[in-house]
C-alpha positions, 0 to 999 in steps of 0.5 A: 500500499503506498501512503498519500501526503496531500499538500494542497492546504500547504504547497498548494496553497503557494500557488500564485493567487491562491488563498483558501479561506478558513472555510474553503481550508476545512471543506477541502479537508473534510474532502481529502480525508472522509470522501477521496481518503487520503492517508494525511494532509498538511495544513499549513506552515508554523509561525504563520500568525494567528488567524493561520493558527486559528484555522488549524485549530478549527480543522483539528477539532473537526478531525478529532470528532471524526476520528482522523486527528493523526492524519493532520500534519503541519511544517516546521522549521529547524529553530528549536521549540517555536514551530513544535510550540506553534503546532502543539498550540495549534492541536496538532501533533505532527511536524514536518520538519524542513531541514536543508537537503543539500550542502549548498543551501546549508552553506549559501542560505544559512551560513553554517556547516554541514556539522552546525546544521545537523546539530541543529536538525537534532536539537529541534527533532528531540524538544518536539519529541520532548513535547510529544510531537511526532516528527518527519523530515523534509530534505528540501532540495535532496535532488540537488544534495544527492548528486551534488554533495552526496556524503552530506545527505548520507551523513544526515539521514544516518544521524535522523535514523537514529532519532525518533523520526518517523519518515524522511521525505525526499524533496526534488525542490526544483523540479530538477529530476527526471524518472531515470535519475529519480529511480537512481537517487531513490535507489540509492538511499534505500540502499543505504537505509532500508529500515526508513520509510522514505516519502518522494515529493515531486515538482512539475518544471519539467512536467515530469512530477508523476513520471517521477512519482512512478520512478520513486514507487518503482524504487521502492519508497513507501509514501508520494506527496501530491496536490488537487489538481497538481497546485503548487509553486511554479509549475506545481506538484504531482496531481492526486488523480493522476498519481492514484491512477498511475499507481494502481494502473501502471504499478499495480499498487493501491493507495486506499483512495476512494477513486469515484470521489476524485472528480467531486474533490478536484471541483471543489478546490478548483472552485475554491482557488480560482484556478481552472482545470484544463479541459484535456487534464487526465482524469478530471478535465471536462474533455478526457471522457469525451469521444469526438471522432465518429469512428470512435462511438462507433467502436465503442458501440461495437463492443467498448473498441476504444475504451481502456481501464481509465473508464470514466465511472471509475471517478464519477463521471460518464463517456460523452460523445461530441457533436460537431464537424466531426461527428458521425451517426454513431456519435450522434446516436449515442447523444440521442439516446442519452436524452430518450430520443430515438430516429430512423435511418434517414432522419439520423442522416439529416440530424448527423449532416446539419451538425456537421454544418452547424459544427463549422459555425459553433466552437461546441455543440451539446446534448443541450442543443440536440433537441433543437436542431432535431426540431429544426431539422424535421420540421423543414423537409431538406429534400424539398426544392429551394426555389428561393435562396439568400445569395448575399445580404449585408446588415449594418447597425450604428450609433445614431442611424436606423439599421439598414439591409441590402438583400440578394436573393435567386428566385427560380434562378433570377437574381433580385437585390433591394435595401431598406432600413427599419427598426432593427436589423431583421425588421429592415432585412424582411422590409428588403424582401417585401420591396423585392416581392412587391416589384414582382407582384407576389404575396407576402405573408404578415409576421403574426408572433416572433419567439427566440428560445435557447437551451437551458444553462445560460451559455453565452454560445448557445444555439438560438432557435427562432419560430416565426408564425405567419399568415398568408390569405387568412392561413397561419403556419410557422417556420423555424430557424437555429443558428448561433446568431439571433438574427441569422436564425431568423433569417433561416426562418424567413427563408423556409416561409418563402419556400414554403409558400412557393412549393405549396403554391405549386 
Protein backbone atom coordinates (compact mmCIF):
# COMPACT_ATOMS: atom_id res chain seq x y z
CA UNK A 1 0.00 0.00 0.00
CA UNK A 2 1.45 3.36 -1.06
CA UNK A 3 0.86 6.16 1.43
CA UNK A 4 -0.42 9.49 0.11
CA UNK A 5 0.31 12.84 1.73
CA UNK A 6 -1.71 15.58 0.06
CA UNK A 7 -0.30 19.05 0.56
CA UNK A 8 -2.89 21.13 -1.28
CA UNK A 9 -3.58 23.21 1.82
CA UNK A 10 0.11 24.04 2.31
CA UNK A 11 2.22 23.61 -0.84
CA UNK A 12 -0.80 24.02 -3.11
CA UNK A 13 -1.61 27.33 -1.49
CA UNK A 14 1.78 28.58 -2.70
CA UNK A 15 0.29 28.74 -6.19
CA UNK A 16 0.29 32.34 -7.32
CA UNK A 17 -3.02 34.00 -6.46
CA UNK A 18 -4.33 31.13 -4.31
CA UNK A 19 -5.37 31.82 -0.72
CA UNK A 20 -8.00 29.59 0.84
CA UNK A 21 -10.34 30.91 3.51
CA UNK A 22 -10.72 28.98 6.77
CA UNK A 23 -14.08 27.64 5.57
CA UNK A 24 -12.59 26.53 2.25
CA UNK A 25 -9.66 24.81 3.98
CA UNK A 26 -12.04 22.91 6.22
CA UNK A 27 -14.19 21.82 3.27
CA UNK A 28 -11.15 20.62 1.33
CA UNK A 29 -9.76 18.81 4.38
CA UNK A 30 -13.08 17.04 4.92
CA UNK A 31 -13.22 15.90 1.30
CA UNK A 32 -9.60 14.74 1.28
CA UNK A 33 -9.90 12.69 4.46
CA UNK A 34 -13.47 11.36 4.52
CA UNK A 35 -14.50 11.22 0.85
CA UNK A 36 -11.29 10.60 -1.10
CA UNK A 37 -9.51 9.16 1.96
CA UNK A 38 -5.89 10.12 1.47
CA UNK A 39 -3.68 8.95 4.33
CA UNK A 40 -2.37 12.32 5.47
CA UNK A 41 -2.79 16.02 4.71
CA UNK A 42 -0.44 18.93 5.28
CA UNK A 43 -2.43 21.87 6.60
CA UNK A 44 -0.14 24.85 6.86
CA UNK A 45 3.28 26.21 7.78
CA UNK A 46 4.06 26.98 11.41
CA UNK A 47 4.65 30.55 12.60
CA UNK A 48 2.35 32.06 9.96
CA UNK A 49 0.23 34.05 12.36
CA UNK A 50 -2.74 33.75 14.65
CA UNK A 51 -5.31 33.62 11.86
CA UNK A 52 -3.64 30.62 10.23
CA UNK A 53 -3.22 28.96 13.61
CA UNK A 54 -6.91 29.37 14.34
CA UNK A 55 -7.68 27.81 10.95
CA UNK A 56 -5.54 24.79 11.91
CA UNK A 57 -7.34 24.57 15.28
CA UNK A 58 -10.68 24.51 13.51
CA UNK A 59 -9.65 21.62 11.28
CA UNK A 60 -8.13 19.79 14.26
CA UNK A 61 -11.41 20.06 16.19
CA UNK A 62 -13.32 18.59 13.27
CA UNK A 63 -10.73 15.84 12.72
CA UNK A 64 -10.71 14.88 16.39
CA UNK A 65 -14.49 14.49 16.31
CA UNK A 66 -14.27 12.33 13.20
CA UNK A 67 -11.39 10.04 14.13
CA UNK A 68 -8.75 11.38 11.73
CA UNK A 69 -6.71 13.68 13.98
CA UNK A 70 -3.50 11.71 13.35
CA UNK A 71 -3.75 12.42 9.62
CA UNK A 72 -3.04 16.14 10.11
CA UNK A 73 0.47 17.53 9.65
CA UNK A 74 2.04 21.01 9.72
CA UNK A 75 5.32 22.18 8.22
CA UNK A 76 7.89 23.24 10.80
CA UNK A 77 11.39 24.71 10.79
CA UNK A 78 14.78 24.10 12.38
CA UNK A 79 14.30 26.62 15.18
CA UNK A 80 14.57 24.78 18.48
CA UNK A 81 11.08 24.65 20.02
CA UNK A 82 9.36 27.58 18.24
CA UNK A 83 7.69 25.63 15.42
CA UNK A 84 6.90 22.68 17.67
CA UNK A 85 5.25 25.00 20.21
CA UNK A 86 3.16 26.71 17.49
CA UNK A 87 2.04 23.31 16.20
CA UNK A 88 1.26 22.03 19.70
CA UNK A 89 -0.73 25.16 20.52
CA UNK A 90 -2.80 24.59 17.37
CA UNK A 91 -3.74 21.12 18.61
CA UNK A 92 -1.81 19.26 15.91
CA UNK A 93 0.62 16.47 16.84
CA UNK A 94 2.71 15.95 13.68
CA UNK A 95 5.49 18.23 12.43
CA UNK A 96 7.05 17.96 9.00
CA UNK A 97 10.45 19.46 9.76
CA UNK A 98 12.06 21.32 6.86
CA UNK A 99 15.82 20.90 6.93
CA UNK A 100 18.44 21.38 4.26
CA UNK A 101 18.95 18.42 1.94
CA UNK A 102 21.92 19.93 0.09
CA UNK A 103 25.19 21.35 1.31
CA UNK A 104 24.73 24.21 -1.15
CA UNK A 105 21.66 25.36 0.77
CA UNK A 106 23.35 24.88 4.16
CA UNK A 107 26.31 27.03 3.24
CA UNK A 108 24.65 29.47 0.84
CA UNK A 109 21.38 30.16 2.66
CA UNK A 110 22.17 29.42 6.30
CA UNK A 111 25.88 30.33 6.27
CA UNK A 112 26.62 27.27 8.42
CA UNK A 113 28.73 24.17 8.16
CA UNK A 114 27.24 20.73 7.62
CA UNK A 115 28.03 19.75 11.21
CA UNK A 116 26.33 22.85 12.60
CA UNK A 117 23.12 22.29 10.65
CA UNK A 118 23.01 18.59 11.47
CA UNK A 119 23.34 19.44 15.15
CA UNK A 120 20.57 22.07 14.87
CA UNK A 121 18.30 19.48 13.25
CA UNK A 122 19.05 16.98 16.03
CA UNK A 123 18.14 19.46 18.74
CA UNK A 124 14.89 20.47 17.01
CA UNK A 125 13.79 16.86 16.55
CA UNK A 126 14.52 15.99 20.17
CA UNK A 127 12.75 19.10 21.44
CA UNK A 128 9.64 18.26 19.43
CA UNK A 129 9.70 14.65 20.59
CA UNK A 130 9.91 15.82 24.22
CA UNK A 131 6.69 17.79 23.59
CA UNK A 132 4.90 14.71 22.26
CA UNK A 133 5.16 15.81 18.62
CA UNK A 134 5.65 13.15 15.95
CA UNK A 135 8.35 14.27 13.52
CA UNK A 136 8.76 13.67 9.81
CA UNK A 137 11.70 15.35 8.09
CA UNK A 138 11.79 17.05 4.68
CA UNK A 139 15.18 17.06 2.94
CA UNK A 140 14.77 20.33 1.06
CA UNK A 141 16.70 20.39 -2.26
CA UNK A 142 17.57 16.72 -1.79
CA UNK A 143 17.64 16.16 -5.57
CA UNK A 144 20.57 18.57 -5.88
CA UNK A 145 22.10 17.36 -2.63
CA UNK A 146 22.26 13.70 -3.63
CA UNK A 147 23.98 14.54 -6.91
CA UNK A 148 26.33 17.31 -5.69
CA UNK A 149 26.94 16.62 -1.98
CA UNK A 150 26.08 12.97 -1.47
CA UNK A 151 28.34 12.56 1.57
CA UNK A 152 26.48 15.33 3.38
CA UNK A 153 23.09 13.79 2.58
CA UNK A 154 24.18 10.39 3.81
CA UNK A 155 25.60 11.84 7.01
CA UNK A 156 22.37 13.76 7.68
CA UNK A 157 20.13 10.75 7.05
CA UNK A 158 22.37 8.51 9.16
CA UNK A 159 21.91 10.90 12.06
CA UNK A 160 18.15 11.13 11.49
CA UNK A 161 17.84 7.34 11.44
CA UNK A 162 19.00 7.28 15.08
CA UNK A 163 16.35 9.79 16.20
CA UNK A 164 12.58 9.48 16.77
CA UNK A 165 11.82 10.39 13.14
CA UNK A 166 8.91 8.55 11.53
CA UNK A 167 9.49 9.44 7.86
CA UNK A 168 12.22 11.06 5.79
CA UNK A 169 10.83 12.95 2.81
CA UNK A 170 12.99 13.26 -0.31
CA UNK A 171 12.23 16.56 -2.03
CA UNK A 172 12.82 17.43 -5.66
CA UNK A 173 12.38 21.05 -4.61
CA UNK A 174 13.30 22.59 -7.97
CA UNK A 175 11.76 19.88 -10.14
CA UNK A 176 15.08 18.96 -11.76
CA UNK A 177 14.77 15.17 -11.73
CA UNK A 178 13.71 12.85 -14.53
CA UNK A 179 12.43 9.27 -14.23
CA UNK A 180 15.91 7.80 -14.64
CA UNK A 181 17.62 9.97 -12.01
CA UNK A 182 14.65 9.64 -9.66
CA UNK A 183 14.92 5.85 -9.73
CA UNK A 184 18.72 5.98 -9.34
CA UNK A 185 18.74 8.40 -6.40
CA UNK A 186 15.80 6.83 -4.55
CA UNK A 187 17.37 3.40 -4.96
CA UNK A 188 20.62 4.74 -3.52
CA UNK A 189 18.79 5.97 -0.40
CA UNK A 190 16.87 2.73 0.07
CA UNK A 191 19.99 0.58 -0.31
CA UNK A 192 21.87 2.70 2.25
CA UNK A 193 18.97 2.85 4.73
CA UNK A 194 16.67 -0.15 4.16
CA UNK A 195 14.78 0.34 7.43
CA UNK A 196 13.79 3.96 6.82
CA UNK A 197 10.34 5.00 5.59
CA UNK A 198 11.01 7.35 2.66
CA UNK A 199 8.47 9.65 1.01
CA UNK A 200 9.02 11.34 -2.35
CA UNK A 201 7.97 14.95 -2.99
CA UNK A 202 7.89 15.92 -6.70
CA UNK A 203 7.64 19.25 -8.49
CA UNK A 204 6.48 19.61 -12.08
CA UNK A 205 8.92 22.09 -13.64
CA UNK A 206 9.67 19.74 -16.57
CA UNK A 207 6.15 18.22 -16.50
CA UNK A 208 7.71 15.05 -15.10
CA UNK A 209 6.27 15.07 -11.59
CA UNK A 210 3.91 12.12 -12.10
CA UNK A 211 6.52 10.20 -14.11
CA UNK A 212 9.03 10.78 -11.30
CA UNK A 213 6.51 9.50 -8.76
CA UNK A 214 6.25 6.36 -10.90
CA UNK A 215 10.03 5.91 -10.69
CA UNK A 216 10.19 6.64 -6.98
CA UNK A 217 7.52 4.04 -6.19
CA UNK A 218 9.26 1.60 -8.54
CA UNK A 219 12.44 2.11 -6.54
CA UNK A 220 10.60 1.28 -3.32
CA UNK A 221 9.59 4.51 -1.57
CA UNK A 222 6.60 3.99 0.68
CA UNK A 223 4.90 7.38 0.40
CA UNK A 224 4.36 10.08 -2.22
CA UNK A 225 3.15 13.67 -2.01
CA UNK A 226 0.46 15.22 -4.19
CA UNK A 227 -1.78 18.23 -4.58
CA UNK A 228 -5.29 18.37 -5.99
CA UNK A 229 -5.22 19.45 -9.66
CA UNK A 230 -1.42 19.68 -9.43
CA UNK A 231 -1.45 23.04 -7.61
CA UNK A 232 1.82 24.29 -6.23
CA UNK A 233 4.66 26.73 -6.58
CA UNK A 234 5.89 27.52 -10.12
CA UNK A 235 4.68 24.64 -12.34
CA UNK A 236 3.02 22.86 -9.43
CA UNK A 237 3.26 19.43 -7.83
CA UNK A 238 2.24 15.92 -8.79
CA UNK A 239 -1.52 15.75 -9.38
CA UNK A 240 -3.41 13.57 -6.89
CA UNK A 241 -5.75 12.14 -9.54
CA UNK A 242 -2.95 11.21 -11.93
CA UNK A 243 -0.76 9.71 -9.20
CA UNK A 244 -3.70 7.67 -7.92
CA UNK A 245 -4.32 6.18 -11.38
CA UNK A 246 -0.65 5.60 -12.23
CA UNK A 247 0.11 3.82 -8.96
CA UNK A 248 -2.85 1.49 -9.39
CA UNK A 249 -2.87 0.89 -13.16
CA UNK A 250 0.80 1.17 -14.08
CA UNK A 251 2.44 -0.17 -10.92
CA UNK A 252 -0.23 -2.56 -9.67
CA UNK A 253 -0.23 -1.10 -6.17
CA UNK A 254 -3.07 0.29 -4.08
CA UNK A 255 -3.38 3.66 -2.38
CA UNK A 256 -6.63 3.36 -0.42
CA UNK A 257 -8.12 6.31 -2.30
CA UNK A 258 -11.83 6.26 -3.16
CA UNK A 259 -11.57 6.97 -6.87
CA UNK A 260 -15.23 7.78 -7.52
CA UNK A 261 -14.98 10.89 -5.33
CA UNK A 262 -11.88 12.40 -6.93
CA UNK A 263 -13.79 14.48 -9.49
CA UNK A 264 -15.95 16.16 -6.86
CA UNK A 265 -12.84 17.06 -4.86
CA UNK A 266 -11.15 18.38 -7.98
CA UNK A 267 -14.09 20.66 -8.77
CA UNK A 268 -14.21 21.85 -5.14
CA UNK A 269 -10.55 22.89 -5.27
CA UNK A 270 -11.04 24.47 -8.69
CA UNK A 271 -13.88 26.58 -7.30
CA UNK A 272 -12.08 27.58 -4.11
CA UNK A 273 -8.69 28.25 -5.70
CA UNK A 274 -9.95 30.05 -8.79
CA UNK A 275 -7.47 28.03 -10.88
CA UNK A 276 -9.30 26.43 -13.80
CA UNK A 277 -8.68 22.77 -14.57
CA UNK A 278 -7.28 22.40 -18.12
CA UNK A 279 -9.91 20.71 -20.26
CA UNK A 280 -7.45 17.99 -21.31
CA UNK A 281 -6.05 17.31 -17.82
CA UNK A 282 -6.00 13.53 -17.22
CA UNK A 283 -8.79 12.04 -15.11
CA UNK A 284 -10.48 15.31 -14.10
CA UNK A 285 -10.37 17.47 -17.27
CA UNK A 286 -13.67 18.25 -18.96
CA UNK A 287 -12.73 16.63 -22.26
CA UNK A 288 -10.81 13.52 -21.24
CA UNK A 289 -13.82 11.19 -21.37
CA UNK A 290 -15.31 12.73 -24.50
CA UNK A 291 -15.01 10.98 -27.85
CA UNK A 292 -14.92 13.45 -30.75
CA UNK A 293 -14.33 11.26 -33.79
CA UNK A 294 -17.33 9.40 -35.14
CA UNK A 295 -15.22 6.26 -35.68
CA UNK A 296 -14.53 6.14 -31.93
CA UNK A 297 -18.21 6.30 -31.06
CA UNK A 298 -18.88 3.56 -33.61
CA UNK A 299 -16.13 1.41 -32.07
CA UNK A 300 -17.54 1.87 -28.59
CA UNK A 301 -20.96 0.81 -29.84
CA UNK A 302 -19.40 -2.37 -31.23
CA UNK A 303 -17.79 -3.60 -28.05
CA UNK A 304 -16.04 -0.67 -26.36
CA UNK A 305 -13.15 -0.87 -28.82
CA UNK A 306 -11.85 2.56 -27.80
CA UNK A 307 -12.23 2.09 -24.04
CA UNK A 308 -9.28 1.34 -21.75
CA UNK A 309 -8.97 0.80 -18.01
CA UNK A 310 -9.44 4.54 -17.44
CA UNK A 311 -13.19 4.28 -17.66
CA UNK A 312 -15.07 7.39 -16.50
CA UNK A 313 -17.30 5.50 -14.07
CA UNK A 314 -14.24 4.81 -11.89
CA UNK A 315 -13.98 8.51 -11.19
CA UNK A 316 -17.64 9.42 -10.81
CA UNK A 317 -18.02 10.50 -14.44
CA UNK A 318 -19.71 9.31 -17.64
CA UNK A 319 -18.43 9.00 -21.19
CA UNK A 320 -19.61 11.69 -23.58
CA UNK A 321 -19.64 11.89 -27.36
CA UNK A 322 -18.89 15.28 -28.82
CA UNK A 323 -21.13 16.82 -31.43
CA UNK A 324 -19.57 18.85 -34.21
CA UNK A 325 -18.02 18.76 -37.64
CA UNK A 326 -16.24 15.45 -36.92
CA UNK A 327 -19.40 13.71 -35.71
CA UNK A 328 -20.68 10.57 -37.33
CA UNK A 329 -24.04 8.89 -36.91
CA UNK A 330 -22.70 6.79 -34.03
CA UNK A 331 -21.81 9.93 -32.02
CA UNK A 332 -25.19 11.48 -32.75
CA UNK A 333 -27.02 8.26 -31.87
CA UNK A 334 -25.16 8.00 -28.52
CA UNK A 335 -26.25 11.52 -27.59
CA UNK A 336 -29.82 10.98 -28.75
CA UNK A 337 -30.02 7.80 -26.67
CA UNK A 338 -28.83 9.74 -23.62
CA UNK A 339 -31.77 12.15 -23.88
CA UNK A 340 -34.34 9.57 -24.98
CA UNK A 341 -34.84 10.52 -28.66
CA UNK A 342 -35.18 7.83 -31.33
CA UNK A 343 -34.85 8.56 -35.05
CA UNK A 344 -35.07 6.40 -38.16
CA UNK A 345 -32.05 6.15 -40.45
CA UNK A 346 -33.19 8.87 -42.84
CA UNK A 347 -33.87 11.32 -40.04
CA UNK A 348 -30.55 10.36 -38.47
CA UNK A 349 -28.78 11.18 -41.73
CA UNK A 350 -30.40 14.60 -41.91
CA UNK A 351 -29.65 15.42 -38.28
CA UNK A 352 -26.02 14.29 -38.64
CA UNK A 353 -25.55 16.39 -41.78
CA UNK A 354 -27.01 19.39 -39.98
CA UNK A 355 -24.71 18.90 -36.97
CA UNK A 356 -21.65 18.73 -39.23
CA UNK A 357 -22.80 21.92 -40.97
CA UNK A 358 -23.39 23.74 -37.67
CA UNK A 359 -20.09 22.44 -36.25
CA UNK A 360 -18.21 24.64 -38.69
CA UNK A 361 -19.90 27.71 -37.21
CA UNK A 362 -19.93 26.91 -33.50
CA UNK A 363 -17.04 25.90 -31.28
CA UNK A 364 -19.01 23.43 -29.17
CA UNK A 365 -22.28 21.59 -29.60
CA UNK A 366 -23.84 19.91 -26.56
CA UNK A 367 -26.67 17.56 -25.75
CA UNK A 368 -28.65 20.63 -24.70
CA UNK A 369 -28.46 21.88 -28.30
CA UNK A 370 -29.52 18.55 -29.78
CA UNK A 371 -33.32 18.73 -29.33
CA UNK A 372 -33.30 22.11 -31.06
CA UNK A 373 -31.30 20.74 -33.98
CA UNK A 374 -33.62 17.74 -34.30
CA UNK A 375 -36.66 19.99 -34.17
CA UNK A 376 -35.18 22.29 -36.79
CA UNK A 377 -34.42 19.43 -39.16
CA UNK A 378 -37.64 17.48 -38.74
CA UNK A 379 -39.87 20.52 -39.10
CA UNK A 380 -38.25 21.46 -42.40
CA UNK A 381 -38.02 18.94 -45.21
CA UNK A 382 -34.55 19.68 -46.54
CA UNK A 383 -35.10 17.46 -49.58
CA UNK A 384 -37.83 19.71 -50.98
CA UNK A 385 -36.81 21.97 -53.81
CA UNK A 386 -35.28 25.22 -52.61
CA UNK A 387 -36.61 27.60 -55.23
CA UNK A 388 -35.61 30.65 -53.22
CA UNK A 389 -32.08 31.09 -51.91
CA UNK A 390 -30.26 33.88 -50.13
CA UNK A 391 -27.20 34.77 -52.20
CA UNK A 392 -25.96 37.58 -49.98
CA UNK A 393 -27.07 40.07 -47.41
CA UNK A 394 -25.54 42.92 -45.47
CA UNK A 395 -26.88 44.24 -42.17
CA UNK A 396 -25.74 47.55 -40.70
CA UNK A 397 -26.18 48.79 -37.16
CA UNK A 398 -24.61 52.11 -36.16
CA UNK A 399 -25.07 54.54 -33.29
CA UNK A 400 -27.57 57.25 -34.15
CA UNK A 401 -28.63 55.68 -37.48
CA UNK A 402 -31.56 53.44 -38.32
CA UNK A 403 -30.55 49.84 -39.00
CA UNK A 404 -30.42 48.96 -42.68
CA UNK A 405 -30.17 45.87 -44.84
CA UNK A 406 -29.25 45.03 -48.40
CA UNK A 407 -30.50 41.66 -49.66
CA UNK A 408 -29.69 39.64 -52.76
CA UNK A 409 -31.86 36.58 -53.39
CA UNK A 410 -32.41 34.07 -56.16
CA UNK A 411 -35.93 33.06 -57.21
CA UNK A 412 -36.23 30.28 -59.77
CA UNK A 413 -32.72 31.01 -61.01
CA UNK A 414 -33.12 34.80 -61.32
CA UNK A 415 -31.32 37.27 -59.06
CA UNK A 416 -32.98 40.22 -57.30
CA UNK A 417 -31.57 42.83 -54.92
CA UNK A 418 -32.94 45.67 -52.83
CA UNK A 419 -32.27 47.68 -49.66
CA UNK A 420 -34.35 49.07 -46.81
CA UNK A 421 -34.10 50.52 -43.33
CA UNK A 422 -36.12 49.40 -40.33
CA UNK A 423 -36.56 49.45 -36.57
CA UNK A 424 -34.03 46.63 -36.22
CA UNK A 425 -31.70 44.58 -38.40
CA UNK A 426 -34.24 41.83 -38.97
CA UNK A 427 -37.03 44.35 -39.61
CA UNK A 428 -34.82 46.01 -42.23
CA UNK A 429 -34.09 42.61 -43.80
CA UNK A 430 -37.81 41.77 -44.08
CA UNK A 431 -38.64 45.18 -45.53
CA UNK A 432 -35.97 44.71 -48.22
CA UNK A 433 -37.54 41.34 -49.07
CA UNK A 434 -41.00 42.91 -49.19
CA UNK A 435 -39.74 45.47 -51.72
CA UNK A 436 -38.42 42.67 -53.94
CA UNK A 437 -41.68 40.75 -53.69
CA UNK A 438 -43.74 43.89 -54.32
CA UNK A 439 -41.76 44.56 -57.50
CA UNK A 440 -42.61 41.02 -58.67
CA UNK A 441 -46.25 41.29 -57.59
CA UNK A 442 -45.78 38.23 -55.40
CA UNK A 443 -47.66 37.74 -52.11
CA UNK A 444 -45.78 38.20 -48.85
CA UNK A 445 -47.31 37.04 -45.55
CA UNK A 446 -47.82 39.04 -42.37
CA UNK A 447 -45.60 38.21 -39.39
CA UNK A 448 -47.93 37.52 -36.46
CA UNK A 449 -45.57 36.19 -33.77
CA UNK A 450 -41.84 35.89 -33.15
CA UNK A 451 -40.33 33.80 -30.33
CA UNK A 452 -36.72 33.07 -29.43
CA UNK A 453 -35.47 30.28 -27.18
CA UNK A 454 -32.08 28.86 -26.23
CA UNK A 455 -31.10 25.62 -24.50
CA UNK A 456 -31.02 25.83 -20.67
CA UNK A 457 -27.87 26.77 -18.80
CA UNK A 458 -27.38 30.39 -19.76
CA UNK A 459 -24.43 29.70 -22.05
CA UNK A 460 -23.61 32.72 -24.20
CA UNK A 461 -22.56 30.43 -27.07
CA UNK A 462 -25.83 28.45 -27.09
CA UNK A 463 -27.81 27.97 -30.26
CA UNK A 464 -30.78 30.24 -30.81
CA UNK A 465 -34.03 28.79 -32.10
CA UNK A 466 -36.37 31.34 -33.66
CA UNK A 467 -39.98 30.36 -34.35
CA UNK A 468 -41.93 32.82 -36.50
CA UNK A 469 -45.69 32.67 -37.02
CA UNK A 470 -47.09 33.93 -40.35
CA UNK A 471 -50.48 34.55 -41.89
CA UNK A 472 -51.11 34.49 -45.65
CA UNK A 473 -54.62 34.90 -47.00
CA UNK A 474 -56.12 33.86 -43.68
CA UNK A 475 -53.91 30.77 -43.28
CA UNK A 476 -51.62 30.57 -40.24
CA UNK A 477 -48.33 28.63 -40.27
CA UNK A 478 -44.94 28.65 -38.55
CA UNK A 479 -41.33 28.21 -39.59
CA UNK A 480 -38.21 27.67 -37.48
CA UNK A 481 -34.61 28.75 -37.78
CA UNK A 482 -31.59 27.60 -35.80
CA UNK A 483 -28.22 29.31 -35.60
CA UNK A 484 -25.64 30.58 -33.15
CA UNK A 485 -26.73 34.12 -34.09
CA UNK A 486 -30.30 35.26 -33.34
CA UNK A 487 -30.68 37.38 -36.49
CA UNK A 488 -29.37 34.60 -38.72
CA UNK A 489 -31.78 32.16 -37.07
CA UNK A 490 -34.67 34.51 -37.93
CA UNK A 491 -33.43 34.89 -41.52
CA UNK A 492 -33.32 31.11 -41.92
CA UNK A 493 -36.89 30.86 -40.63
CA UNK A 494 -37.91 33.53 -43.18
CA UNK A 495 -36.32 31.75 -46.14
CA UNK A 496 -38.09 28.55 -45.11
CA UNK A 497 -41.33 30.52 -45.12
CA UNK A 498 -40.75 31.82 -48.65
CA UNK A 499 -39.93 28.34 -49.99
CA UNK A 500 -42.95 26.87 -48.25
CA UNK A 501 -45.22 29.40 -49.96
CA UNK A 502 -43.67 28.72 -53.39
CA UNK A 503 -43.88 24.95 -53.03
CA UNK A 504 -47.40 24.99 -51.57
CA UNK A 505 -48.68 27.18 -54.42
CA UNK A 506 -47.36 24.62 -56.90
